[in-house]
C-alpha positions in Angstrom: 85.1 129.7 130.4 85.0 126.4 128.5 85.3 126.0 124.7 84.3 122.4 123.6 85.6 121.3 120.2 83.4 118.4 118.9 84.1 115.9 116.2 81.5 113.5 114.7 83.4 110.7 113.0 82.0 108.2 110.5 83.4 105.2 112.6 84.8 104.6 116.0 88.2 103.6 114.6 88.6 107.0 113.0 89.9 110.1 114.8 89.7 113.7 113.9 93.1 115.5 113.9 91.4 118.9 113.2 90.0 119.3 116.7 93.2 118.2 118.4 95.2 120.5 116.1 93.1 123.6 117.0 93.4 122.9 120.7 97.2 122.2 120.7 97.9 125.2 118.5 95.9 127.6 120.7 97.3 126.3 123.9 100.9 126.7 122.5 100.5 130.1 120.8 97.9 132.1 122.9 100.2 133.2 125.7 97.6 134.4 128.1 97.3 133.6 131.9 93.7 132.4 131.6 94.8 129.4 129.5 97.6 128.6 132.0 95.6 128.7 135.2 92.5 127.0 133.8 90.1 130.0 133.8 89.8 129.4 130.0 89.7 125.7 129.1 89.7 124.1 125.7 88.4 120.6 125.6 87.9 118.1 122.8 85.3 115.3 122.4 84.8 112.8 119.7 81.6 111.0 118.8 80.5 109.0 115.8 77.5 109.4 113.6 76.3 106.1 115.0 75.7 107.6 118.4 72.2 108.6 119.1 71.6 112.4 119.0 70.2 112.2 122.6 73.4 110.6 123.8 75.5 113.4 122.4 73.2 116.2 123.6 73.3 114.7 127.1 77.1 114.4 127.1 77.6 118.0 125.8 75.0 119.3 128.4 76.9 117.6 131.3 80.1 119.2 130.1 78.5 122.6 130.5 80.5 124.4 127.8 80.2 128.2 127.1 81.0 127.7 123.4 80.9 124.6 121.2 82.7 124.2 117.9 81.7 121.5 115.5 84.0 120.1 112.8 81.9 119.8 109.6 82.3 117.4 106.6 80.0 116.0 104.0 79.6 112.8 106.0 78.4 114.5 109.2 76.9 117.9 108.4 73.3 116.8 108.5 73.9 115.2 111.9 75.7 118.3 113.1 72.9 120.7 112.1 70.4 118.4 113.9 72.4 118.9 117.1 72.9 122.6 116.4 69.1 123.2 116.2 68.5 121.4 119.5 71.5 122.4 121.6 70.3 126.0 122.4 67.1 124.5 123.8 69.1 122.8 126.6 72.0 125.3 126.8 70.4 128.6 125.9 73.6 130.7 126.5 76.0 128.5 124.6 77.6 130.0 121.5 77.9 127.6 118.6 80.7 127.7 116.0 81.1 125.6 112.9 84.3 125.0 110.9 85.6 122.6 108.2 85.3 122.2 104.5 81.5 121.7 104.5 80.9 125.2 105.8 83.8 127.2 104.6 82.5 128.0 101.1 79.0 129.3 101.8 79.4 130.5 105.4 77.0 133.5 104.9 74.2 131.4 103.6 74.5 128.9 106.4 74.4 131.8 109.0 71.3 133.2 107.4 69.7 129.7 107.3 70.7 128.5 110.8 70.0 131.2 113.4 71.4 129.0 116.2 74.9 129.2 114.7 76.9 132.1 116.2 79.8 132.0 113.9 81.7 130.1 111.3 85.5 129.6 111.0 86.5 129.3 107.3 89.6 127.6 105.8 92.5 126.5 108.0 91.4 126.6 111.5 94.5 127.0 113.7 95.2 130.7 113.4 91.5 131.6 113.2 90.6 129.6 116.3 93.5 131.1 118.2 92.2 134.6 117.3 88.7 133.6 118.4 90.1 132.4 121.7 91.8 135.8 122.2 88.5 137.6 121.5 86.8 135.5 124.2 89.6 136.3 126.6 89.3 140.0 125.8 85.5 139.9 126.2 85.8 138.2 129.6 88.3 140.8 130.8 86.1 143.7 129.7 82.9 141.9 130.7 81.3 142.9 127.4 77.7 142.3 127.0 77.9 142.4 123.2 78.0 138.8 121.8 79.4 139.8 118.3 81.4 143.0 118.1 84.6 141.5 119.3 84.7 138.9 116.5 83.8 141.0 113.5 87.4 141.8 112.7 88.8 138.3 113.0 90.2 137.0 109.7 88.7 133.7 108.6 85.3 134.1 110.3 81.8 134.9 109.4 79.6 136.3 112.2 76.5 138.5 112.6 77.0 142.1 113.5 74.8 143.8 116.1 72.4 144.9 113.3 72.0 141.3 112.2 74.0 141.5 109.0 76.6 138.8 108.3 80.2 140.1 108.4 82.6 137.7 106.6 86.3 138.2 106.4 88.2 135.7 104.3 91.3 134.0 105.8 94.4 135.7 104.6 97.2 133.8 106.4 98.3 130.2 106.3 99.8 128.4 109.2 103.4 127.5 109.4 103.2 123.7 109.5 106.1 123.3 111.8 104.4 125.6 114.4 101.6 123.0 115.0 102.4 121.0 118.2 102.6 117.2 117.9 99.0 115.9 118.4 99.7 112.5 119.9 101.3 113.3 123.3 99.1 110.5 124.9 98.7 107.6 122.5 96.5 105.8 125.0 93.6 108.0 123.8 94.0 106.5 120.4 94.2 102.8 121.2 92.4 100.6 118.6 92.0 103.7 116.3 93.6 104.9 113.2 96.4 107.5 113.7 96.3 110.3 111.1 99.4 112.3 110.5 100.0 115.4 108.4 103.5 116.3 107.1 102.3 118.7 104.4 99.3 120.8 103.3 98.1 121.9 99.9 98.4 120.1 96.5 100.4 121.1 93.5 97.6 119.9 91.1 94.4 121.5 90.1 91.8 118.7 89.8 88.5 120.3 89.3 86.5 118.0 91.6 88.8 118.4 94.6 88.9 121.1 97.3 92.7 120.5 97.8 93.3 122.1 94.5 92.2 125.5 95.9 95.4 125.6 97.9 98.1 125.2 95.3 101.0 126.1 97.6 102.4 123.0 99.3 103.7 123.6 102.8 105.9 121.0 104.4 106.4 120.3 108.1 110.1 120.4 109.0 111.4 117.0 108.0 113.6 116.6 111.1 110.5 117.3 113.2 108.5 114.8 111.2 111.1 112.0 111.7 111.2 112.7 115.5 107.5 112.4 115.7 107.4 109.2 113.6 109.7 107.7 116.2 106.9 108.1 118.7 104.7 105.9 116.6 107.5 103.4 115.9 108.6 103.2 119.5 105.0 102.5 120.6 104.5 99.9 117.8 101.4 101.7 116.5 99.6 99.4 114.0 99.0 101.9 111.3 99.7 105.6 110.6 97.8 107.2 107.8 99.5 110.3 106.2 96.7 112.7 105.1 99.1 114.6 102.8 97.2 115.1 99.5 100.2 114.2 97.3 102.8 112.8 99.6 105.6 112.4 97.0 105.4 115.9 95.5 108.7 116.8 97.2 111.3 114.1 96.6 113.7 115.2 99.3 111.0 115.1 102.0 109.7 111.8 100.6 113.0 110.0 100.6 114.0 111.2 104.1 110.8 109.8 105.5 111.0 106.5 103.6 114.7 106.0 104.5 113.8 106.7 108.2 111.0 104.2 108.4 113.1 101.5 106.8 116.0 102.1 109.2 113.8 102.2 112.2 111.3 99.6 111.1 109.8 97.8 114.1 108.2 95.0 112.1 104.7 96.0 113.0 103.8 99.6 112.0 102.3 100.2 108.6 102.3 103.6 106.9 99.7 104.7 104.4 100.5 107.3 101.8 98.5 108.9 99.0 100.8 109.4 96.1 101.0 110.2 92.4 102.6 107.0 91.0 103.7 108.7 87.7 106.0 111.0 89.8 108.1 108.3 91.3 111.6 108.1 90.1 114.2 105.3 90.0 115.7 106.2 93.4 112.3 106.1 95.1 111.3 102.9 93.4 114.6 101.3 94.4 114.1 102.1 98.1 110.5 100.9 97.9 111.7 97.5 96.6 113.8 97.1 99.8 111.0 97.7 102.2 109.6 95.1 104.5 106.5 93.5 103.1 103.6 95.5 104.6 105.7 98.4 105.8 103.8 100.8 103.5 100.7 100.8 101.5 99.8 103.2 98.7 96.6 104.9 97.6 96.9 106.1 94.0 94.2 108.2 92.3 93.7 107.3 88.7 90.0 108.5 88.5 89.8 107.9 84.7 91.9 106.7 81.8 89.9 108.7 79.2 92.2 111.4 77.9 89.3 113.8 77.3 88.1 113.4 80.9 91.6 113.8 82.3 92.1 117.0 80.4 88.6 118.4 81.3 89.1 117.9 85.0 92.5 119.6 84.8 94.3 116.5 86.1 98.0 116.1 85.4 98.8 112.4 84.9 101.1 110.4 82.6 99.0 107.3 82.3 101.6 105.1 80.6 104.1 106.0 83.2 101.6 105.3 86.0 100.8 101.9 84.5 104.5 101.0 84.3 105.2 102.2 87.8 102.2 100.3 89.3 103.3 97.2 87.5 106.9 97.4 88.8 105.6 97.9 92.4 103.4 94.9 91.9 106.4 92.8 90.9 108.2 93.9 94.1 105.5 91.9 96.0 105.9 93.9 99.2 103.5 96.9 98.9 99.6 97.0 99.0 98.3 99.2 96.2 94.8 100.8 96.3 93.8 102.5 93.0 90.8 104.8 92.7 88.3 105.5 89.9 85.5 108.1 89.9 82.2 107.5 88.0 80.3 110.5 86.7 83.2 112.7 85.5 82.8 114.9 82.4 83.2 113.2 79.0 83.0 109.7 80.7 80.0 107.7 79.4 79.2 104.1 80.3 81.4 102.6 77.7 84.3 104.9 78.5 84.0 104.0 82.2 84.0 100.4 81.2 87.4 101.0 79.5 88.8 102.9 82.4 87.7 100.1 84.8 89.3 97.4 82.7 92.6 99.3 82.3 92.9 99.9 86.0 91.8 96.3 86.9 94.5 95.0 84.6 97.1 96.9 86.7 96.3 94.3 89.4 96.0 96.5 92.5 95.2 94.8 95.8 92.1 97.1 95.8 90.2 99.0 93.2 87.9 101.5 94.7 85.0 102.7 92.5 83.7 106.0 93.9 80.9 108.2 92.6 81.5 111.9 91.9 80.7 114.3 94.8 80.0 117.8 93.5 81.6 119.6 96.4 80.8 123.2 97.3 83.7 125.5 96.4 85.2 123.1 93.8 85.8 124.3 90.2 83.6 121.4 89.0 80.6 122.8 90.9 80.9 126.0 89.0 80.5 124.1 85.7 77.7 121.8 86.9 75.2 123.3 84.4 77.6 123.1 81.5 78.2 119.4 82.3 74.5 118.6 82.9 75.5 117.5 86.4 72.4 116.4 88.4 73.4 115.6 92.0 71.7 115.1 95.3 70.7 118.2 97.1 71.9 116.9 100.5 75.4 115.8 101.4 77.4 114.1 100.1 76.1 115.7 96.9 76.6 112.5 94.9 76.0 112.6 91.1 72.8 111.3 89.8 73.4 111.8 86.1 75.5 113.8 83.6 75.4 114.8 79.9 77.3 111.5 79.2 75.9 109.1 81.8 72.2 108.8 82.7 70.7 107.6 86.0 70.2 104.1 84.6 74.0 103.9 84.0 74.7 105.2 87.5 72.4 102.5 88.9 74.2 99.7 86.9 77.6 101.0 88.2 76.2 101.0 91.8 75.4 97.4 91.4 78.8 96.7 89.9 80.5 98.6 92.7 78.8 96.4 95.3 80.1 93.3 93.6 83.6 94.8 93.3 83.6 95.5 97.1 82.2 92.1 98.1 84.1 89.8 95.7 87.0 91.9 94.4 88.3 94.1 97.2 87.6 91.7 100.0 90.5 89.6 98.7 88.5 86.5 99.7 87.8 85.2 96.2 91.0 86.1 94.4 91.9 82.7 93.0 88.4 82.1 91.7 88.1 85.5 90.1 91.4 85.2 88.4 90.1 82.2 86.5 86.5 83.4 86.2 87.2 86.6 84.4 88.7 84.6 81.6 85.2 83.4 80.8 84.1 87.0 80.0 85.4 89.5 77.4 86.6 91.8 80.2 86.7 92.0 84.0 84.1 94.7 83.9 81.7 92.4 82.1 82.2 89.7 84.8 81.3 92.1 87.6 78.4 93.5 85.6 77.0 90.1 85.0 77.3 89.2 88.6 75.5 92.4 89.6 72.7 91.5 87.1 72.5 88.0 88.7 72.1 89.5 92.1 69.3 91.7 90.9 67.4 88.9 89.1 67.7 86.6 92.1 66.6 89.5 94.4 69.8 89.1 96.4 70.8 92.8 96.5 70.4 94.9 99.6 70.6 91.8 101.9 73.3 91.3 104.5 74.7 87.9 103.4 77.0 85.8 105.5 80.5 85.1 104.2 79.6 81.5 103.4 76.4 82.6 101.6 78.5 84.9 99.4 80.5 81.8 98.3 77.4 79.8 97.7 75.9 82.6 95.6 79.0 82.9 93.6 79.0 79.2 93.0 75.5 79.3 91.7 76.3 82.3 89.5 79.3 80.4 88.0 77.2 77.3 87.3 74.7 79.6 85.4 77.6 80.8 83.2 79.9 77.8 82.7 78.1 74.7 83.9 80.6 72.4 82.3 83.4 73.7 84.6 81.6 72.8 87.8 84.4 70.8 89.4 87.1 73.3 88.6 85.3 76.3 90.1 84.1 74.4 93.1 87.7 73.5 93.9 88.8 77.1 93.4 86.1 78.3 95.8 87.1 75.8 98.4 90.8 76.8 98.0 89.9 80.5 98.5 87.8 79.6 101.6 90.6 77.7 103.3 93.2 80.4 102.4 91.2 82.7 104.7 90.3 80.4 107.6 90.3 76.8 108.9 86.6 76.1 108.4 84.6 74.6 111.2 81.8 73.6 108.8 82.4 72.8 105.1 80.5 74.2 102.2 78.0 71.9 100.4 80.1 72.2 97.2 83.3 70.9 98.7 84.7 67.5 97.7 84.3 64.6 100.1 87.4 64.2 102.3 86.4 60.9 104.0 88.5 58.7 101.7 91.7 60.5 102.7 91.3 60.5 106.5 94.1 57.9 107.0 96.5 59.8 104.7 95.8 63.1 106.5 96.5 61.5 109.8 99.7 59.9 108.6 100.8 63.2 107.2 100.4 65.1 110.5 102.1 62.3 112.4 105.1 62.8 110.1 104.9 66.6 110.7 104.8 66.1 114.4 108.0 64.1 114.1 110.0 66.2 111.7 108.1 69.5 110.9 108.9 69.4 107.2 106.3 72.1 106.4 104.9 73.4 109.6 107.8 75.1 111.2 107.1 78.3 113.2 104.7 78.1 116.2 104.0 74.3 116.0 106.8 73.0 118.2 105.7 70.6 121.0 102.3 69.8 119.5 101.2 66.3 118.7 99.6 65.1 115.4 96.0 65.2 116.8 96.6 68.9 117.8 98.2 69.8 114.4 95.2 68.4 112.6 93.1 71.1 114.3 95.6 73.9 113.9 96.3 73.4 110.1 94.3 71.8 107.3 94.9 69.5 104.4 92.5 69.6 101.5 92.5 67.0 98.7 91.0 68.5 95.6 89.2 66.6 92.8 92.3 66.3 90.7 94.1 64.6 93.5 96.3 67.6 94.6 96.7 67.6 98.4 97.3 71.2 99.7 98.4 72.1 103.3 97.1 75.4 104.7 99.3 76.9 107.4 97.4 79.5 109.5 100.3 80.6 111.6 102.1 81.8 108.5 100.1 84.5 106.7 100.9 86.8 103.9 101.4 90.4 105.1 99.5 91.9 102.2 96.6 89.5 101.5 96.5 87.9 105.0 96.0 84.6 103.4 97.4 81.4 105.0 100.5 79.9 103.4 99.6 77.0 101.1 101.8 74.1 100.1 101.1 71.4 97.6 102.2 68.3 99.3 101.5 65.6 96.7 99.0 63.8 94.5 96.8 61.6 96.6 94.5 58.9 95.3 91.5 57.3 96.9 
């Protein structure tokens, strides 16, 4: 028999640790001969939602599974159900299972609505899947004709009984985190993909919008085991490892052991991503962070709102002043990328309140500020209070908010436009110098992005895939519409930002004429070829004519000459090093 575990990821670079965990756990803990000799095989297969359904159906058909399990989330459930409805037409005897957060909280309803689904595994999957495997093994030995009776007693499943009624048994046990085998025995399977790693489950907090709050007990994987497994990533120079722990720093001893280890065994390449609560960090943790290699770790910090009424209503525990102070200190370290989150559509947050939240978080100067929109998740406490809050949200996944008692659909639309501008111009990091100056022209940063979004709408620029250079040209036109008397300043800032990112092959129309400085540029690079005063690493042995193509000198309208070194890039911003080399005159 073959049980195929299927993941449909949002992007190719993503991987799904859930299906690998189910397979590894069952193969380690179901001590039955059929698993050892290959008579019962568990296979995994990952696709993306960008694959055509026909491609996936064909691939599953050719694998000839007897049972298929789909991992279900808000981003793939519609796609999964499309496959589920067609799969029995080509594999009529296959038994289809669903699992994951998108089906765990209304399993009975899904079974009633989707007759093709044989069963649903709810909650954590490792123990439940292993019991399902044992039932299949028992059925095979006894050659049972019944397709349901053997599963009715399995904790954590919902199945149909022989009379057609749904039998649902809630999960009662949680898995010992240290009993899950290491998922990455063969890293070749994950080349060019993000590695996800789990050192804990559960969350100590009770945020009403989040499903992690339903499991308040935090369970840690044995720290010594974690360190041993991290060595696999470090020894193989994996580019990035993303910890999926909901609040990584909720246990100081565990946190410090991991951070000390990755400092001591730093390979100069691997980056570790952690989701943390910044207001929980203490002096010892901050001190060790200050000593980390630039780019060794990056932090995702959920703020969600700075409105105290909102924070209280969503049952979030957060010391905002402490958070601001901590984020500021980490910023001053200059070695850690910080990604801060906000959610639009929360209770008690109207448009003006969200404007305040945005400005407070923007002023914390994170490398990225992600503006998300509330998802009213099935099973969350917030979903139970949807009527009280006047929450109107989309019927289909991802159940995104359309309006609330405090924020109408028009406000949501305005924030959608602002969010696009934030992503393109703020979070891309490609316009940083320009934006730092531009937002001084507005009352607040929010107002700057809001005005830019309105400009896009009026010029009918929204919804179009613009080239990178086009984005600069649009921003230049927007700036001229706001502060026409500062044309020269902002044109130079835009050119500066452009050359920080790359050595341009074609110059933008708003760049200053460089023809008068050709002789000075040539003389400068001849001097560099002789002495390498600025260009040091990676330029040895090259002549001036080659250096001119490898680096760039730009002379701005005020006479400042700036050298851009593309072999020396910042580990956080990825910008080229820039050196002011003098004041040049025509």
